[in-house]
N, C-alpha and C positions, 0 to 999 in steps of 0.2 A: 403499415408494416415496414420495418427497417430494411434497408438493402443488405444483401448477403455480404459478409466480410470474410476474406480468406484468413485463416489462422495457420501460422507456420511455427512449429516447434523450433526452439533455438533462437528466438527473436527477442530483441530489446524493444521496450515501449516507453513512451511518456503517457501516463494516464492522468487526466485532469477532469474535475467536476466542480460545478458551482452549486451553491445553496439556492433554494427557491427565492426568486426576486432579489438575489444577491444580498440576502439578509445576513447579519453577522452571527450565524448560528454556530460557528466554529471559533468564536472569540476565545483567545487563549486563557485558560486557567488550569489548575491541577487536575480537576475532574474531567473536563473536556479533553485535555491532552491524553489522559490515561484511557478514556473511552475510545478515542480514535486509534491510538497506538495498539490497544488490545485487539480491536476488531481487524485492523490491518494485519497484525502479526498472526493472529489465529487463522485468518483466511489464507495467508501466504503459506503457513505450515500445512494447512489442509490440502492445498492444491499444488504444492511444490514450486511456488513462485519465489524467485530471489528478489527481495526488495533491496535496492541499491541506495536510493535517496528519496525519503518521504519529506514532504513539507505541507503544513496546513496553515493557510492564511485565515483571516477571520470569516471570509465568505466563499472560499474555494480551496481546493486541495490538489496538489501535484504529487506524483510518484514516478520516479524512474525505476524500472524493474526489468528483470530478465525472466522469460518464460521458456524453460527447457522442454516442457511436455505438451504444450498446446492447450493449457488449461486456463488461459487468460479470461475467457468469458465467464466461466464458472467462478473464478476468483473474484471478478468484479461484482457479480451478483451477490456473492456471500459477503464481501467486505462492505459494499454500499448498503445492502439491505440490513445487515445486522447493526451497522453503526447508526443508520437512520432510526431504528427502533430504540436502541440504547440511548441515543442523544435526545430523542423526542421525550422519552420517559424522564430523563434528567431535567429537561426544560419545561415539562408539563404541556407539551404540544401534542396535537393529534393529526395535523395535516402533514403533507409530504415535506421532507427536509431538503431533498435535492431538487434542482430545477428539472422541468419536464423534459428538456432536450436530452438526448443520450449522452453518456460520458464521451469525452474526447479521448480516443485511443490512437496514438500516432506511432507507427512502427518506425524504429530508428535504423537507418541503413548506414553502416560503416562507422569507423572509429570517430571521425570528425563530427558526425551527427550525434552520437552518444555523448561525446564530451561537450558539445554545444548545448545540449538539453540539460546536462548536469550543471553547467554554469548558469543557465537560465533559471533552473529551479533554486539553486543555492543562493542566487542574488535577488530573488523575487522580493523579499522584504526590503532590501536596499533600494531597488528600482522603484518601489512604491513610496519611498521616502519615510518609512516607518522606523528604521534603525540605520545606524552608520555602518555597522558590520554585520555580516550574515549571521554569525553565531549569537548575536544579541537578541534575535527574534525569539520570544518566549513561547510560541506555539510548538506543535510537533515539528521538529526540525532535526533531520538525520545527519546534518553536516558535522556537528561537533563529534558525534559518535563515530562517524566514518573516518574523520581525520585522526581521532585519538585511538582508533582500533578497539573501541569498547562496545558492548552490547546495549541496545535499548531494551528496557524491561517494562512490562505493564502487568497490572493485576486485574483479574476478572471483576467487572463493575458490580458491586454489591447491591446497588439500587435496582438492578434489572435482573440479575441471575441469582437464584436461590442457593443456599449452601449445599444442596444436593445436586447441583448442576453437573452434567458430565463433562463440561468444558474445563480445560486446565485452569487452575487457580492463578498461576503465573506463567507468562509467556515471555520469551526473549528473542530479540532479533540481532544476530551476529552481523558485524559489518562485513560487507562484500565489496572488494574492489572489482570494478567491471571486468578486468582481465581474468578474474577467478570465477566468473559467473557460470562458466560451462561445467564446473565441478559440482553443481547442485545435485542433491540426491532426489530420488523419486518421491512422490507424495506419500506420506506415512499411511500405513494400513491401520485398521481398527485395533490390531493387536499392539501397535506401538504408540497409538495416539488416543487420548482419553475421550475425544469427541466422537461423533458419528464417523463411520468408516469413510475413507476417501473414495472418490469415484474410480472406476477401473481405469487403468492407464491405457490409452488408446494409441499412443505414439511414443517412440523412443526419442530421447533428447538428441539434438543435432550432433552428429559425430564430428563435424568440423568445428574448429575453434570459433568463438563468437567474434564479431567484427572488430572489437577493440583490441583483440589479442594479436592482430596481424602486425 
């Protein structure tokens, strides 16, 4: 049994997870990129999570995000579980996609901590010696969209979901500067979102500005 973890609404996090045996199950291509982006955005919309900077390397994934409602655990379960099933179906695999150890979820305290992790995630492909510039990494990479102020868009994976699926056919992720993250809206209800209804909101978003806005 895992140790209890306190969850505080209004928190920034760095979420990271590796593939099983560090296999290259996230190796960039158009289908894999779309699969991961769709599952990430769908889960974020469902649970009111603000995705600030996602990055998928070939065998692990990082995301800097803001959780105004205290739904981070439900978000992780939805995102990682759905993507594992979608990607395994694409690759013809049956075993677990993610490593057995729990995801790494680090709460970021203060402006400097948030900015440090943003730089860490953005420069991960460069630090690994894979590209010269961060924007050149061909996997899921939120940096170009964040800097350009444009949305990331993904389509429902056709190889996994049928045409009658209740999930939205297209999802988009609007860029969020960290200083704007506290303006996030609550999780959508079943009346406004095509998928299953969101869980009941149990906490209000933090009324104080997030750390990076100080």
